[in-house]
N, C-alpha and C positions, 0 to 999 in steps of 0.2 A: 615677446617672448613667453615672458614668462608666465601675461592669460594665455598662451596660446596654449602650454601645460598644462594649465590646469584647467580651463575646458575642455580638453582630450582625455583627464585623467577625472573629471568628473562624466563623461558621458560614458567610460566606460562603465565606471562605477554602475551609473544605472544599468549599463544595458546587462550588467554582471548579476545585477539585485534581482532585473527580470528574467532572466533566462533561468536561472537559478533554483530548481523548484527540485528542492531532495528527495532521489534517486531509493536512498533510504527508510525512507518511512511511506510506506505502501497506502494505499486510498484505496479502502472495499466497496465496491463497485455492490456485488449480494451475499446478501448471508443469512442461512439456513440454520435452520435449530429442528434437531429431534427431540418432538415435545417425549416421549417417553423418559431420557436421559437426560432432557439439559442439555448435551455439546452445541456446539455451534462450529459451522465451517463459513468461510469466508472464499468470498472472489477476487484479488485483488485484481486495479487496473496492473495494466500490463507497462514496463515501463519503454518509451519507445525506443530506445534507441537497441532494445533488447530483442524485439517481431522480428521475427524472419520475412521476406517478403509477401506476400499477398496474404498474410495474418487476418481474416477473418473473427473479429472478435463475438462480434453478436452468434456467429455459429457457433464458439467455442465458448460461451455463457448458456446456451442451446446443449450443450450435449452435458458439461460439465452439470447441471441443472437436471436435465434430468439420470445421471449419472447418480446425484445424490438422493434424488427424492430415491432410487432405488435403495440404496443405503439405509432409506430412515430418515431421510435430513425432510419434512413436508411443511414444514412452519418458517413463513417467510419473514424475516425481520429488519427495518430498513438500516440504510448505515448509522444512521445517528441513531439511534436506540440502541446501538452497540456500540457506540466510543468511547463508555464507563466497559464494559467486558474487556473492548481491545487495549483499553489502557494500562487495565491489567494484565494483560497476555504481556505487553509490553516490557513491563516492569518485571514481570516475572522472568522474561530474557532476557532483562537488561542484566539482572541479579546473578543467574545460572552467567551467561557470561564474563562477570566478575571471578566469579568464582575459579569459571577453568581459566583466567588468564595468573588469578592470583595462585593457585597449582602450578603454573609453569615456569 
């Protein structure tokens, strides 16, 4: 009996570890930069359970890219090259959230 409980616990832990991708950490798919200002915009991978039925990510990405290019964001940056800037943005957002919590 003890062995069965241990085995079921082990299987549950493995399933939890494999299936728990953190939706709180977004993954950028495409990054565009405005060459004149240096500002960057990012298109993030959609969280599966939040998208409506019939959602077409490729169509959405194409529409988003067209809209950003008309706004002046024409230089494409690979998401790997944007990691440092994205990390700095996350740190800035965390610091702002901490200040907001401390103010309450």
